[in-house]
Each structure stands twice: as C-alpha cells, then as structure tokens.
C-alpha positions in Angstrom: -6.4 -7.5 10.1 -8.4 -4.6 8.9 -7.8 -2.7 5.7 -5.9 0.5 6.2 -7.2 3.5 4.2 -4.9 6.1 5.8 -2.1 5.8 3.2 -1.6 9.3 2.0 1.2 8.6 -0.4 0.5 5.7 -2.7 3.6 4.5 -4.6 3.4 3.8 -8.3 4.6 0.2 -7.8 5.4 -1.9 -4.8 7.6 -4.9 -5.6 7.2 -7.5 -2.8 9.1 -10.7 -2.3 10.1 -13.0 0.5 11.1 -16.5 1.4 9.0 -19.3 2.9 9.2 -17.7 6.4 7.8 -14.4 5.0 5.1 -15.9 2.8 2.3 -15.7 5.4 3.0 -12.1 6.4 3.4 -11.1 2.7 -0.1 -12.6 1.9 -1.6 -10.9 5.0 -0.3 -7.4 4.0 -1.3 -7.8 0.4 -4.8 -9.0 1.4 -5.2 -6.1 3.9 -4.2 -3.5 1.3 -5.7 -4.6 -2.0 -5.7 -1.1 -3.5 -1.9 -0.8 -3.4 0.0 -1.4 -6.6 1.6 -4.7 -5.7 3.9 -6.7 -8.0 4.5 -10.0 -6.3 7.9 -11.5 -7.1 7.4 -14.7 -5.0 7.7 -17.0 -3.2 4.1 -18.1 -3.8 3.8 -20.7 -1.0 5.6 -21.8 2.2 7.8 -24.4 0.6 11.5 -23.9 1.7 13.4 -21.5 -0.6 16.6 -19.5 -0.3 16.0 -15.9 0.8 19.0 -14.4 -1.3 17.3 -15.4 -4.5 14.3 -13.2 -3.7 16.3 -10.3 -2.4 18.3 -10.3 -5.7 15.2 -10.8 -7.8 13.6 -7.7 -6.2 16.8 -5.6 -6.5 17.2 -6.5 -10.1 13.5 -5.7 -10.8 13.9 -2.3 -9.1 17.1 -1.3 -11.0 15.4 0.5 -13.9 13.6 2.6 -11.3 16.7 3.5 -9.2 15.9 7.3 -9.2 12.1 6.9 -9.0 10.9 7.6 -5.5 7.4 6.3 -6.4 8.7 2.7 -6.7 9.5 0.8 -3.5 10.3 -2.7 -2.5 9.2 -4.9 0.5 11.2 -8.0 1.4 10.1 -10.4 4.2 12.0 -13.3 5.7 12.1 -14.8 9.2 14.5 -12.2 10.7 14.4 -9.6 7.9 18.2 -9.5 8.2 19.0 -12.0 5.4 16.9 -10.2 2.8 18.3 -6.9 3.9 21.9 -8.1 3.6 21.2 -9.5 0.1 19.4 -6.5 -1.2 22.0 -4.0 0.1 24.6 -5.6 -2.1 23.0 -3.7 -4.9 24.2 -0.1 -5.4 20.7 1.3 -6.1 19.1 -0.3 -3.0 18.8 1.1 0.5 17.1 -1.7 2.3 16.1 -1.1 5.9 15.3 -3.8 8.5 12.3 -2.3 10.4 10.7 -3.8 13.5 8.8 -0.7 14.7 7.1 2.2 13.1 9.7 4.6 14.6 12.5 2.7 12.8 10.5 2.8 9.6 10.1 6.6 9.9 13.8 7.2 10.4 14.8 4.8 7.7 12.7 6.8 5.2 13.2 10.3 6.5 17.0 10.1 7.2 18.2 7.2 5.1 15.9 7.5 2.1 15.3 3.7 2.3 13.6 2.4 -0.8 13.2 -1.2 0.4 11.4 -2.2 3.6 12.6 -5.4 5.2 10.3 -7.1 7.7 11.1 -9.8 10.3 8.1 -12.1 10.0 9.1 -14.2 13.1 9.5 -11.2 15.3 6.5 -8.8 14.7 2.8 -9.3 14.7 0.5 -8.4 11.8 -0.7 -5.2 13.4 2.8 -4.0 13.9 3.7 -5.0 10.3 0.7 -2.9 9.0 1.7 0.1 11.1 5.3 -0.2 9.8 4.1 -0.4 6.2 1.8 2.6 6.7 4.6 4.7 8.2 7.1 3.6 5.5 4.7 4.6 2.7 3.8 7.9 4.3 7.2 9.2 5.2 9.2 11.4 2.8 12.9 11.7 2.7 13.9 14.9 4.5 16.9 15.6 2.3 19.1 18.5 3.5 22.0 17.2 5.7 20.9 13.7 5.0 21.6 13.9 1.2 25.3 13.9 1.7 25.2 10.9 4.0 22.8 8.9 1.8 25.1 9.6 -1.2 28.0 8.0 0.7 26.0 4.7 0.9 26.5 4.1 -2.8 30.2 4.8 -2.8 32.7 2.0 -3.3 30.0 -0.4 -4.4 
C-alpha cells in the first residue's frame, strides 16, 4: 500500500485498537500513514483476544475528549460489527461500521461519527485506506443533523 498524503484534516489524536482479526489491517494502515498521530491501544499481535475489551478500552480513552472533534478512534475486528456494538454502549461514542468510502462520508457528515469501525475480513487494504482518508477529511454538516445526533445520546 502506498502512503497517502491527501489528508487535508489531520486529527490531533487517533486512538486505534482492534482484536486479533483486525491486527494485520491496523498495522498496514499505521505503516501506510506514519505521519498521523496514532495512539495504539492494542492488540499488539494476532493471538486470540476478545474484541469487547478493545472497544471499551478505546471508548474509555476517548472519554476525556468527548467534545473534541480533533480526536477520533478507529476500531478493527473481523466484521467490524462487534467493536461497533461495544463502543456504542458508551454515551460519548458514535461508532460507525464503514465498508465503503460513501458510508464513511455519510457517517461523518450526517452522524458526526467519532469512531471508525472497519471489517478486516470484508475489505481490502486499498478500500480501507480510502475509507480512512474520507473519514478523516469529512466534516460534520451540522444543521438538521444536530438534532438527530443529539438524540443518539439520550437514554444512555
């Protein structure tokens, strides 16, 4: 994978974590984007681990930055769904399972997603890089979407 220099909006911090199924893709994305401000929360190899542990670790680490749009998270597991479900149990997290750049764009622009969840077993590395680039470069539109996003944190 080639390094991508087209990232217009570099976050202050990117917390990244995943289980054993996501380890390889996490390493590829980090290696392809060495200038991004990564903070790796594990796992650090492909030995079997439990994905909820890493979703909760990332959500807990992001809590102090709940209102800081310059801090995002990336979670990676086999389907992406498990880490998304775990992360979304936290009131301050809006985790989006993205399998295409178009889904990533809508997740940021309409849903103000602050955590990108990737399905390592279902996308190739080129698509993963494209999704990451779109996620990092898309701003929340606000407006009519603000009311809807606010409702996501109700009753948590």
